Structures are given as C-alpha cells and as structure tokens.
Legacy VTK file of the C-alpha trace (Angstrom):
# vtk DataFile Version 3.0
C-alpha trace
ASCII
DATASET POLYDATA
POINTS 395 float
10.697 36.056 -81.605
13.149 34.043 -79.536
13.307 30.251 -79.658
12.346 28.749 -76.306
15.019 26.208 -75.357
14.184 23.947 -72.422
17.334 22.631 -70.712
16.432 19.348 -69.010
18.723 18.058 -66.253
18.867 16.074 -63.013
16.740 12.945 -62.785
16.695 9.706 -60.825
20.347 8.922 -61.413
23.551 8.441 -59.440
24.931 11.236 -61.633
22.180 13.687 -60.665
24.505 16.319 -59.206
26.953 16.026 -62.108
24.089 16.720 -64.487
23.285 19.886 -62.516
26.867 21.099 -62.984
26.941 20.385 -66.737
23.492 21.868 -67.305
24.317 25.063 -65.440
27.290 25.562 -67.740
25.066 25.103 -70.809
22.343 27.382 -69.427
24.824 30.243 -69.214
26.474 29.446 -72.550
23.215 29.693 -74.535
22.920 33.040 -76.311
20.150 34.989 -74.548
19.785 37.256 -77.601
18.598 34.243 -79.626
16.971 32.009 -77.042
14.557 32.152 -74.170
16.229 29.683 -71.830
13.956 27.625 -69.586
15.800 25.372 -67.116
13.688 22.305 -66.270
14.975 20.450 -63.237
14.081 16.769 -62.930
14.037 15.863 -59.257
15.387 12.640 -57.816
11.864 11.226 -57.925
11.432 12.262 -61.583
9.161 15.273 -61.155
9.624 18.461 -63.205
10.364 21.889 -61.684
11.137 25.394 -62.913
12.302 28.557 -61.152
14.707 31.489 -61.322
16.829 29.785 -58.649
17.962 27.275 -61.271
20.158 29.860 -62.986
22.649 29.899 -60.096
24.317 26.659 -59.019
24.990 28.172 -55.604
21.250 27.780 -54.845
21.052 24.065 -55.518
22.077 22.738 -52.119
19.055 24.514 -50.616
16.483 22.552 -52.613
18.027 19.421 -54.079
16.413 17.173 -51.436
13.092 19.045 -51.318
12.612 21.085 -54.516
8.919 21.805 -53.872
9.925 24.177 -51.067
11.706 26.502 -53.494
10.766 25.671 -57.096
7.504 25.443 -59.036
6.365 21.963 -59.913
5.172 21.755 -63.526
3.543 19.398 -65.958
4.662 19.084 -69.577
2.030 18.257 -72.148
1.201 18.340 -75.834
-1.427 20.830 -76.964
-2.072 20.356 -80.671
1.258 20.985 -82.384
2.661 22.800 -79.353
4.454 21.471 -76.269
3.657 23.434 -73.131
4.972 23.702 -69.592
2.323 24.528 -66.999
2.769 25.040 -63.236
0.706 22.559 -61.221
-0.420 25.267 -58.798
-1.691 28.744 -59.588
-4.781 29.329 -61.695
-3.183 32.164 -63.668
0.434 30.979 -63.522
2.501 31.656 -66.608
2.739 28.857 -69.152
5.667 28.311 -71.498
5.725 26.874 -74.988
8.877 24.864 -75.720
10.423 24.913 -79.193
13.502 22.733 -78.576
14.598 20.447 -75.742
18.249 20.560 -74.714
18.903 17.503 -72.488
21.992 17.729 -70.279
21.411 14.557 -68.305
23.793 11.829 -67.203
23.180 8.209 -66.287
20.348 5.742 -65.953
16.669 6.727 -66.100
17.493 9.805 -68.182
20.513 9.607 -70.533
19.825 5.944 -71.316
17.050 6.811 -73.779
14.334 7.287 -71.142
14.153 11.067 -71.533
14.558 10.798 -75.316
11.504 8.522 -75.448
9.462 11.071 -73.482
10.543 13.883 -75.800
9.739 11.802 -78.880
6.263 11.098 -77.516
5.811 14.868 -77.222
6.996 15.239 -80.842
9.535 17.798 -79.678
12.925 18.450 -81.318
15.812 17.594 -78.995
19.582 17.881 -79.187
20.784 14.464 -77.997
20.774 10.815 -79.121
17.466 9.059 -79.691
16.220 6.101 -77.649
18.441 3.475 -79.295
21.567 5.634 -79.272
21.046 6.582 -75.641
20.417 2.981 -74.572
23.493 1.608 -76.355
25.638 4.422 -75.030
24.561 3.788 -71.450
24.829 -0.012 -71.340
28.550 -0.822 -71.579
27.865 -4.522 -72.099
25.540 -3.941 -75.072
27.913 -1.274 -76.377
30.844 -3.683 -76.368
28.760 -6.322 -78.118
28.159 -3.831 -80.939
31.853 -2.914 -80.966
32.761 -6.571 -81.342
30.243 -7.116 -84.148
31.549 -4.052 -86.009
35.230 -4.862 -85.571
35.990 -1.858 -83.379
39.221 -2.467 -81.413
38.725 -2.945 -77.659
40.293 -4.844 -74.772
39.104 -8.357 -73.929
36.104 -8.538 -71.599
33.288 -10.642 -70.216
30.009 -9.781 -68.482
28.966 -10.886 -65.002
25.236 -11.130 -64.303
23.838 -10.564 -60.839
21.263 -13.332 -61.323
23.830 -16.139 -61.435
27.040 -14.742 -59.946
26.907 -16.967 -56.873
25.686 -20.042 -58.727
28.274 -19.795 -61.536
31.053 -18.148 -59.560
33.702 -20.691 -60.550
32.953 -20.195 -64.247
33.270 -16.421 -63.905
36.501 -16.832 -61.962
37.845 -19.071 -64.716
37.133 -16.334 -67.275
38.958 -13.834 -65.067
41.992 -16.104 -64.804
41.990 -16.545 -68.571
42.143 -12.770 -69.095
44.768 -12.426 -66.401
45.034 -10.022 -63.480
44.892 -7.092 -62.909
41.376 -6.473 -64.220
38.909 -3.597 -64.235
35.308 -4.164 -63.104
32.604 -1.588 -63.715
28.810 -1.475 -63.495
27.385 -1.690 -67.003
25.091 1.313 -66.692
26.921 3.919 -64.625
29.190 6.785 -65.577
31.370 9.455 -63.932
33.654 6.607 -62.800
31.114 5.575 -60.159
31.540 2.007 -58.901
34.699 1.178 -60.855
36.991 -1.337 -59.134
40.528 -2.522 -59.833
40.909 -6.283 -59.229
44.568 -6.951 -58.516
44.400 -10.697 -57.935
42.174 -13.754 -57.595
41.482 -13.096 -53.906
39.877 -9.746 -54.718
37.680 -10.968 -57.553
34.531 -11.858 -55.601
34.694 -8.846 -53.293
35.238 -6.280 -56.046
32.646 -7.694 -58.444
30.105 -7.901 -55.605
30.756 -4.235 -54.875
30.000 -3.356 -58.511
26.813 -5.427 -58.382
25.524 -3.072 -55.683
24.979 -0.548 -58.479
23.766 -2.649 -61.394
22.513 -6.036 -62.548
25.437 -6.418 -64.951
29.150 -5.833 -64.505
31.747 -5.590 -67.264
35.082 -7.177 -66.348
37.911 -6.325 -68.721
41.666 -6.425 -69.147
43.461 -3.605 -67.377
46.125 -1.807 -69.382
48.878 -1.094 -66.889
51.033 1.194 -69.053
48.095 3.310 -70.158
47.694 6.512 -72.109
44.106 7.779 -71.944
42.877 9.994 -74.796
39.442 11.401 -75.557
37.807 12.892 -78.614
34.430 14.517 -79.212
32.146 14.102 -82.210
29.374 16.474 -83.225
26.902 15.682 -85.949
23.852 13.996 -87.376
23.163 10.782 -89.283
24.212 12.597 -92.456
27.316 14.419 -91.327
29.693 14.383 -88.362
33.098 15.794 -87.498
35.700 15.271 -84.808
37.271 17.641 -82.307
40.834 17.936 -81.122
42.125 14.942 -79.157
43.022 15.358 -75.507
45.391 13.322 -73.393
44.354 13.014 -69.754
47.540 13.486 -67.764
46.470 13.096 -64.123
45.923 9.345 -64.247
42.769 7.349 -63.628
39.971 9.691 -62.614
37.606 8.292 -60.027
34.499 10.214 -58.995
36.246 12.175 -56.244
39.068 13.351 -58.470
36.601 14.540 -61.100
34.130 16.365 -58.921
35.039 16.647 -55.239
37.065 19.580 -53.940
40.316 18.708 -52.265
40.390 15.198 -53.754
42.923 15.718 -56.500
40.985 18.024 -58.850
39.713 21.545 -59.001
36.239 20.226 -59.746
34.384 22.406 -57.269
36.123 25.695 -57.927
34.078 28.439 -59.464
34.061 29.320 -63.112
34.106 32.835 -64.358
31.103 34.167 -66.232
32.691 33.330 -69.570
33.152 29.638 -68.817
29.858 28.966 -67.114
27.767 30.281 -64.285
28.152 32.141 -61.067
29.033 29.446 -58.562
29.332 26.746 -61.231
31.855 23.935 -61.017
34.282 23.147 -63.789
33.374 19.455 -63.590
35.201 17.536 -66.298
36.622 20.815 -67.613
38.941 20.802 -64.588
40.741 17.624 -65.633
44.470 18.059 -66.197
44.840 17.498 -69.930
47.201 17.966 -72.819
45.656 19.248 -76.046
46.483 18.178 -78.615
47.509 14.764 -77.340
50.998 13.530 -78.065
50.211 11.014 -80.820
51.754 9.682 -83.972
50.017 10.551 -87.242
48.857 6.944 -87.500
47.390 6.924 -83.978
45.607 10.226 -84.581
44.017 8.966 -87.799
43.015 5.664 -86.163
41.294 7.488 -83.304
39.509 9.955 -85.601
38.320 7.251 -88.026
37.233 4.922 -85.227
35.383 7.729 -83.444
33.343 8.518 -86.549
32.567 4.818 -87.002
31.478 4.472 -83.367
29.267 7.543 -83.748
27.556 5.941 -86.723
27.151 2.334 -85.549
25.803 3.359 -82.131
23.165 5.544 -83.795
24.571 8.660 -82.122
23.480 12.281 -82.507
24.410 15.693 -81.154
27.621 15.988 -79.148
29.306 12.886 -77.737
32.704 12.129 -76.254
34.463 8.877 -77.117
37.201 7.625 -74.822
40.197 5.648 -76.057
43.046 3.804 -74.385
46.540 3.337 -75.782
48.717 0.509 -74.504
52.194 2.016 -74.467
53.798 -1.435 -74.438
52.469 -2.468 -77.844
51.323 0.935 -79.155
47.792 -0.410 -79.735
44.717 1.831 -79.691
41.533 0.546 -78.038
38.093 2.160 -77.899
36.844 2.266 -74.326
33.346 3.779 -74.419
31.077 6.548 -75.632
29.507 9.261 -73.471
26.333 10.271 -75.304
25.897 13.469 -73.253
29.396 14.134 -71.952
30.231 16.138 -68.868
30.460 19.850 -69.681
29.301 18.853 -73.205
33.023 18.505 -74.016
33.172 22.239 -74.811
36.828 22.290 -73.729
37.681 20.092 -76.745
35.832 22.206 -79.301
37.313 25.491 -78.129
40.673 24.144 -79.339
39.221 24.423 -82.864
37.998 27.955 -82.235
34.412 26.911 -81.498
33.096 28.691 -78.415
30.583 27.033 -76.079
27.749 29.249 -77.301
28.504 28.316 -80.925
28.531 24.641 -79.978
25.087 25.082 -78.405
23.866 26.832 -81.566
25.010 23.901 -83.672
23.301 21.360 -81.415
20.016 23.266 -81.636
20.276 23.630 -85.425
20.988 19.904 -85.751
17.969 19.099 -83.588
15.692 21.193 -85.803
17.224 19.602 -88.912
16.604 16.067 -87.608
13.044 16.965 -86.631
12.285 18.389 -90.088
13.817 15.346 -91.750
11.883 12.880 -89.587
8.669 14.801 -90.174
8.883 13.827 -93.835
8.889 10.109 -92.992
5.729 8.005 -92.890
4.931 6.619 -89.438
1.276 5.718 -89.899
-1.176 4.961 -92.650
-4.927 4.789 -93.029
-6.489 1.378 -92.582
-9.971 0.072 -91.949
-8.907 -2.699 -89.536
-11.003 -1.340 -86.668
-14.078 -1.303 -88.897
-14.139 -5.068 -88.437
-14.764 -4.490 -84.706
-17.489 -1.887 -85.134
-20.918 -2.612 -83.707
-23.291 -3.934 -86.331
LINES 1 396
395 0 1 2 3 4 5 6 7 8 9 10 11 12 13 14 15 16 17 18 19 20 21 22 23 24 25 26 27 28 29 30 31 32 33 34 35 36 37 38 39 40 41 42 43 44 45 46 47 48 49 50 51 52 53 54 55 56 57 58 59 60 61 62 63 64 65 66 67 68 69 70 71 72 73 74 75 76 77 78 79 80 81 82 83 84 85 86 87 88 89 90 91 92 93 94 95 96 97 98 99 100 101 102 103 104 105 106 107 108 109 110 111 112 113 114 115 116 117 118 119 120 121 122 123 124 125 126 127 128 129 130 131 132 133 134 135 136 137 138 139 140 141 142 143 144 145 146 147 148 149 150 151 152 153 154 155 156 157 158 159 160 161 162 163 164 165 166 167 168 169 170 171 172 173 174 175 176 177 178 179 180 181 182 183 184 185 186 187 188 189 190 191 192 193 194 195 196 197 198 199 200 201 202 203 204 205 206 207 208 209 210 211 212 213 214 215 216 217 218 219 220 221 222 223 224 225 226 227 228 229 230 231 232 233 234 235 236 237 238 239 240 241 242 243 244 245 246 247 248 249 250 251 252 253 254 255 256 257 258 259 260 261 262 263 264 265 266 267 268 269 270 271 272 273 274 275 276 277 278 279 280 281 282 283 284 285 286 287 288 289 290 291 292 293 294 295 296 297 298 299 300 301 302 303 304 305 306 307 308 309 310 311 312 313 314 315 316 317 318 319 320 321 322 323 324 325 326 327 328 329 330 331 332 333 334 335 336 337 338 339 340 341 342 343 344 345 346 347 348 349 350 351 352 353 354 355 356 357 358 359 360 361 362 363 364 365 366 367 368 369 370 371 372 373 374 375 376 377 378 379 380 381 382 383 384 385 386 387 388 389 390 391 392 393 394
C-alpha cells in the first residue's frame, strides 16, 4: 500500500507564487511507485483545494485568483487516529487519508510556523521545521538575536519598529550613522528578496526604511558588505543527526525578486524544466541562479561555513531541509552568517545533487525523517491524568 503524501503549498503570503513553483518541482520528484501524491493548494485566503490541474504548473494562471472555479474545495480533519481530506461539495465525493504532510510553503502565514501548528494539531507527521523553528527562521530580527546570543558571526545590525519610527527617527538615524553607509534594509518577515532596499546615504534612509515598512512591522537594517562573496549551503537532518551539502557560490550578484523569478529580468527563472528536473511547464526558480559549485573557498572558510551551518541548524530548532546563506567580506576574508531559509526555494535540490543525491532521494529522506520524528515524539508524555475538574463537578 502506498504512503499518501500531501504536498501543501501556496497560502496567504507574498511568496505564494514562488511556493507554487517549488511545490510543483517536489510533486514531480516524489516517487509515484512509493507514494500517492496529493497536492493541496492553499489559496490566497487560506482555503484548501485539490484537483488534477495542480500537477501542471501551466494551469495555475487560470485559477490562482479564483480557485473555486477549477479546483475542489476541501476540509481537513482528524478522524480518530486518521487525518482525512474531504471535498466540501459532493455527497459521495472521494475522501483521502493523509499519512505524511510535505509542506513546500514560503513566507508569512505558512512557513513561519503557522502551517506547522495546524499539522501538529492534526497529529500528522510533516517534513519541515516545527512551530518554533519556523517562527525563528521567518523573523530575521528574532533570528539575529539568537545568532548574537549563540556567538554566530554576523554583520552589525539594528531593528526599526513601525510603531515608533516617526517618533524616534533621529535615534534610528543615529544608529545608521554609527554603522556607516551604505546599509541594507529588509522587512523582518519576508523572503525571496522582496522589499530589500540599499541605503546609499543619509538622505535615503527615511525613504528606504519607510518602503520596507510597507511590508512588515519590523525592518532589519544592517551593514552592507561592498566587496561581497555570497555562498549558500544546505543542511538536512533531525534533532539527532544532520549533514551538510556542497557549498555554492552565487556568481550573478545580488538577486532581487525579478532576477530570481521573472523572465527577461536577468535570470532564466521562468523557463521550463524537463521532466527530470521538475514538471511540465515548471519554472526553475532558484535552480536557475548562476552558481559555482563547489564554491571557491579556502579549507578554513569551508570548515567555518560547514560548522556554523550545523550550529545554526541546531540552535534555531531546525528540521528537514534548510538552506543557510553566508556572506564573505573579501576585504578582510571574514565569514558572516546571513540567514536561514527553513523551506528553501526548490528545496535546494541543486546542492544535494552535487553529492549524488537525486531530488527523489532527497524527498525520500525528508519523509523518513518526518516519520522518525513523529515516532520519537509519540513516546513523549504530553498529558497526565488528574482529578482537578472533579473539584468543579456538581454536588
């Protein structure tokens, strides 16, 4: 009997479409001989849908703004020890029983621990970080606070809060001057390079930070490394065991949203993949980035990045497959940790294939890890018998 794997994607997030691209790649990488694959699309108003149309990314533009016209709206509920998916309409519509959830979501309201909390309430094994790991990975300000507490190397930064930006503007400006221009400003809870601004001088500070505050209540302002080498590494594992991938060097400079995902904007992000790499009509997404693998690093830099990545994975309570981004200042040869992506674009399969691990094998490992974590957690005690409510019983 095949394991039913529900691939969750979409959601009320600025990275909704990017999630669709990543998920479609995973849907086609999962081994159909082992798994019954059930794509579950989360609409932009956080409703669940299923349908055969979800297997082909070329269909998505026809329903993304009105999925009910094409897809079947479903409810997901717990029935004893089982988790079931039931269409809202149709008395005799087919129901599905999910064995494992495979979240491929990006951004707020989904990747930030929100979906993980829902899956935990269902008592369903899932392949990604839990609530705490997802929340820390999404909030760059909280993430950097943990980095600082754990001694993880990073560039200097401060956090601007929407609630007092106008009132305390001069204090924030003073912090910016202390760090020195140019600076990078980015919304604390967005990814895919959405909303990132380069602040070249004092005159631009208010305008650029205000632009970032359109997207979030907090903005991280940090030192900009001008002579920058950007390198990324992936980690796969559990609380007990984790390992690192090859290290890539991104060679086409700073990647804003357009360069990553828009055709004709400096990347091949909207070109089609072949069947081996993903789906009919699927985009390469982050897999299209111009990269050098392995990165050109000294032995010391390589070891620093690998050791730091494993430490970040542990202290941020990570699980599954993550990508951790590093920056190297060529002037002083220093390595800085930038951030973690708890569910990275394309699930970072392009890094694991350098070690001979195909995308389908990566998916297998994520599912096996999810089942392992579930079995391990099932042995823990989360409740105990008490008679406290007896004190409130009617006499």
